[in-house]
N, C-alpha and C positions, 0 to 999 in steps of 0.2 A: 307699187303693185307687186304682189307675190308672183314668183316664177316657178312653174312646174315643168320639169324636163321629163318627157316621155320617150325613153329609148325604145326604138322599134315602133314609134307612134304612127307610122304610115300603114301598118298592117291592120287587119280587121279588129283584133282585140285592142290594139293601141288606139285606134280611132274611136272605139266605143268608150274607152276610158277617158279620152280627151273630151268627147261630147258630154259625158256625164259631169266632168269637172267644170266645163264651161257653162253648163246649165245650172249648177248649184253653188258656184263660187264666183268671185270677181277676179280670179287669178288669170295671169297670162300663161298660155300653154305653148311650149316649144316641142314640136314633134321632130324626131330624128329618124334618119334612115341612110343607107349607103347610096341610094339613088335619088334623083330629083323628086321632091314631094311637095313643092309649093302649091300645086293644084289641090292636093289634099288639104293643106292648111287653109287655102282660100275658101274651100267649102265649109270649113269649121267656123269661119268668121274672123272678125277683125282682131280678136284677142288670141289668135293662133298664128304662129309662124313656123317655118320649116328650117331646120339646120342639118346640113349634111354631116354625118358622123359615122365613122367606122370604129367598131369596138376594138379593132386591132391597133388603132392610133391612140396610144396611151396619153400623149400630151394633149391631144384634142379632147379626149374623153375627160381628162383631169380638169381642163379649163371649163368645159361645159358643166360638169358637176359642181364645181366651186361657185359658179354663177347662179345656181338654182337654190330655191328654198325647199323644194321637195323633188326627189328623183323617183320615177316609176319605171321599172324595168319590165318591158313587155316583149323583148326580142328573143323568142323561143326558136326552136326547141331548147329546153334547158338541160337535156340529158348530159351534154358535154360542156356546158358553160362553167366558167370559173366564177369566183366571187369578187372579181376585180372591181366591178361597179359598186358593190356594197362596201368594199374596203375603202374606196375613194370617198364615198359618202361619210363613212365614219371618220376618216382622216380630216375631212373638211367640215365636220359638224352639220351635215345635211341629212334630214330625215329621208327615209327610203321605204318604198313599197315594191313588190314585184308580183307577177302572175305565174311564178314558177310552178311546175307541175310534175317534178320528178324527185324522188327521195335522194338521189345522188347530189343534186344541187342543194336540197334542204340540209343535208349533213354538212356540206361545205359552208353554208350560210350560218348555221347556228354555232359553228366554231368561233364566230366573231362576237358572240353575245357579250362577253365581259368587256371587250374593247368598246362596243357600242354603249354599254352602261357607263363606262368611264368617260366617254365623250358626250354623254347626254343625247345620244341619237336614238330615235325611235325607228326601228326597222321591222316591218311586218311582212312576212313572206307568205306565198301561196294565197293571194288575196282575191282571186277571181270568183268564178262560180263554183266549180269543183276542181281543185280545192278552193276554199274561200267561204262563200255563203253556206256550203255544205257543212263546213266545220262549225259555223255558228248554230246551225240546226241541231247538230249533235250536242253542243254545249247547252242549248236550251233544254233538250231532253234530259241530259245528265242532271241539270239543276232542278228538274221537276221531281227527282227521286232523292231519297235519303242515302241510298247506296246504289251505284250503277255497277253492273256486272258484265253486261254483254251489249256490244254495239254492232249494229248491222246497218251499213250505209250503202244505198244503191242509187244508180243513175240510169236514165235512158235519154239518148239524144236522137232527135229526128234528123236523118240525113247528115248533112255537113254541119249542122248546128249554126250555120252562118258564120263560121269562124275561120274559114280559109284553109289554104294548103298546109300551113304550119301545124295545125291541129291534126291533119291527116298523118303527117310525119311523126308527130308525137304518139299517135295510136300505134303505128307499126313499130316504132322504136320500143314501145312498151311490151312488145311480144318477143324481144330478143333473149331475155333471161328469166330464169326462175327468180322469185323474190321471197323475202321473209315476211310472214304474217304472224300476228299475236293470237294464239289459240290456246285456251285452257292454261293461261299463265306462263306460256313459253313461246319462243320464236321457232316456227317451223317453216319449211319451204313449200311454196305453192307454184303451180304451173300457170302461166298467163292464159286467160280465156279457157279455164277449166271449171269443173263443178257447177254445171248449169243449174239454175234455180229460177223458178217463176215468181216474180214479184208483181203485186197488184198496185199500180200507180194510179193517181187520179186521172179523170178524163182530160184529154181525149185518148190517153194511152192504154189504160186497162192493164191486163196481164201481159208481161213482157219477160222474155228470157234474158237473164243477166249472168255474168261470168266473173270469176276472179280477175281483177285487173290491178296492176301496180300503180298506185297513186300515193302521194306523200301522206294523205290522211291515214293510210294503213300504218305508217310509222308514227306520226305526231300524235294521233289520238291515243295510241297506246302509251305514249310518254306523258301526255297531258292529264290523263284520267286513270285512276286506280281501278282498272277493269280487268277481267279475265280473258276477254275475247274481243277482237276488232275484225269485222268482215267488211271488205269493200268490193262491190261488184258493179259491173258496167254492161250495158246492152244498147243496141241500136234498133231503130225502125227505119225502113221495113226489115223484116226478119232476114231477108236474103243477105243483108250486111253482117248479121251475126254469123251466118253460115260461112260466108267468105272469110271473115276474120278468124273464126275457129279453124278453118282449113289452113289458113296462112300460119297460124300459131303452131301447127303441127309440122311445118317444114323444118328441115335441119337448121339448127341455130346458127351454124357457120354461114349458111346461105342468107339468113335474115340479118346477119351483121354486116353484110356488104352494102355500102352506100347506094350503089346502083340499083340494088333490089328494093331498098326502102323507097328510093325515088320513083321506081316503076310502079310500085303498089300505091304510093301516095298520089301520084298524078292520075293513075287509073281510077282510084276511088273518088278523087276530086271531080273528075269528069263525069262519073256516074251520078254523083250527088247533085251536080248542076242540073241534071234532068229530074231526078227523083224529088228534089226539094220543092218542085212545083206542086207535088201532090201531098208530100208529108209535112211540109213546113220545115222550120229549122229550130224548133223549140227544145226545151230540156225539162225533164221532171226528175225530182230528187226525193228520196224517202229515207228518213232516219228513224231507226227503231232502237230504243235503249231499254233493256230489261234489267230489273233490279228489285229493290225493296223500297216501299213507302209505308211508314207507320207499321213496320214489321211484316207487311204483306207483300207477296210477289206482285209487282206492278210493271206495266209497260208504258213508256212515253213514246209517242210516234208523231213525227213532224213531216209534212209534205209541202212541196213547192212546185208549181208549174209556171214556166216563163216561156213566152212565144219565140224568143230568139236567144240562143246560147251566148253569142258574142255580146249582145246588149246586156245580158245578165252579168257577164264578166265585168262589164263597165260599171254596173250597179255595185258589185262587190268591192271593187277597187276604189271606185269613185266615192263611195260612202266613207271609207276610212280616210281617203285623201281630204275630203271635205272637213272632217272632224279635226284632223291634224292641222290643216291650214287655219281653221278658226280658233285653234287652241283648246278645243274641248276634249281632245284625246291625246295622251302622251304616255308612253311606257318604254323608257330607255332599255335597250337591249335588242336582241334578234329573236322574234317570236312568231310561231304560227298563229293563225287567226283565233283558234279556240282557246289559246293560252293567254290572250291579250285583249280581245275585243269584247267588251261587256254586252250581254244579251239585250239589255234595254236600249243601248245605243244602236245596235244592229237593227232591232225591230223598228225603231223610230226612223232610221235612215231608209230602210226598205219601204216603209209605208209612205214616206215622202216621195218615193219613186213609183208608187202605185202597186207595190208588191207586198203580199201578206203570206207569212208562213203559217200554215194551219197545223194545230197541235191537238192530239187526243191523248187522254190518260185513261187507261183501263186496267183492270185486274185480270 
């Protein structure tokens, strides 16, 4: 029986990935965490076990990786993570996935591309929902055109998104620094949670305010496709969370870089969403718009997706690729973001298997 090691598997995202793999494969899943997690494993079923593991324990980590057929890294936030897990996978010839969501980690990971190719290891990064499924949506739209020029990718999350405290930390960590974005063929600096724009998402969201936000797609989409502009914007419902995040982003950066401040905002937001989730739900909507040329005419390809739970959607994104790797249907040695590696037809078939459809429109 194949073994899948999910690092950080006791968290919300890790559990969602585990559930998806257990539902769609015959693999045995090992979830890890620093604290006792056997209760979580018991809830997942007889093909799931818990293994205590601290990422700081190099020998323990090395042994766990070497015993697996596939390693999935879900232990965020990834802002300050090194690529040690990926390196161990490459050294031991073990395929690798992660749900990383910050460009600093993406840059560290892709530096191992040639090593992964040499060791015949398939390593796909940023595989959750956004990044992850969102990247596949953009790839689908780019492929619908003869020439893509402008990518606009937006997301809205209801309340906590069902994804737990770690995602709250990720949000506030993303407000600490300016970041580079690809505009008009050059890299320029953008302020987090700036340049408010109204995007019309499918029901039940409708028009929502979205803002510049630092996600790895802003980096990888510009590298994967020959386009002039890549815009990535994020918003929340209810609107009060956008207001509070915008105000937080305006605080002195030195203050936002203090761990105690990040923890204060993260816990405060998490407690608020525990209440508001009852009314807003925990879903996510994504909208990809790619402008360019088709048959010599200006054309726009637009894809949208709505899922009721953000954490479950992350499980779909990562679980889909895990299923295909375990079955031998997908292999691409190297370290790659989703849009540079995962074929559109495979993505669509895996999502449909999970009851999810990406809606696409083409118009002039």
